[in-house]
N, C-alpha and C positions, 0 to 999 in steps of 0.2 A: 255898226255895220249891219245892213240888211242883206241876208242871203236869200235869194229867190228860190222857189220850189224846184226850178229846173237845174240847179247847180249839180254838176257831175262830180264834184270833189276831186277834180283833176290835179290840184296842187299848183297850178300856174301862179296863183296869187301868193302862195306861201314862198314860192321860189324867187319872187322878185321883191318881196318886202325888204327894204333896206335895213330895217330894225329887227327882222326875224320875229315878228309879232303874230304870225299866222301859223297855225298847226292844223294839219288834216288828220282827223281820227275817224276811221271807218266812214260813216256818212254824216260827218259833222265838221264844220270849220270852227276852230277855237281862236278868237281874237283877243289880244291883250290891248283893249282900246284905251286903257289908262295911259299907255306909253305912246300911242299913235300920234303922229304929227300931221295927220291929214294930207299926206302927199298924194293920195289917190292912185298910186302906182298899181295897187292891186285891182282897183276898179277898171283902170285903163287896159290892163293886160288880160282880163277875163275873156276867153274866146267866145262865150255865149251870153255875155252881159248879164250874169247872174248876181253880180254884186252892186250894191248901191250905198252911198254914204247917207247916214241919217241926217 
């Protein structure tokens, strides 16, 4: 997952991940990409398009 510089770490992506693979810690997003099934729900819900699939 690519997190753009303008990410606000709002947590919207973490809230919609069906597998709970995203965690917001201070000014960082932590992804467990090994378990990700590429549903792209996190990318779609980002209000400022700060996420991008690799």
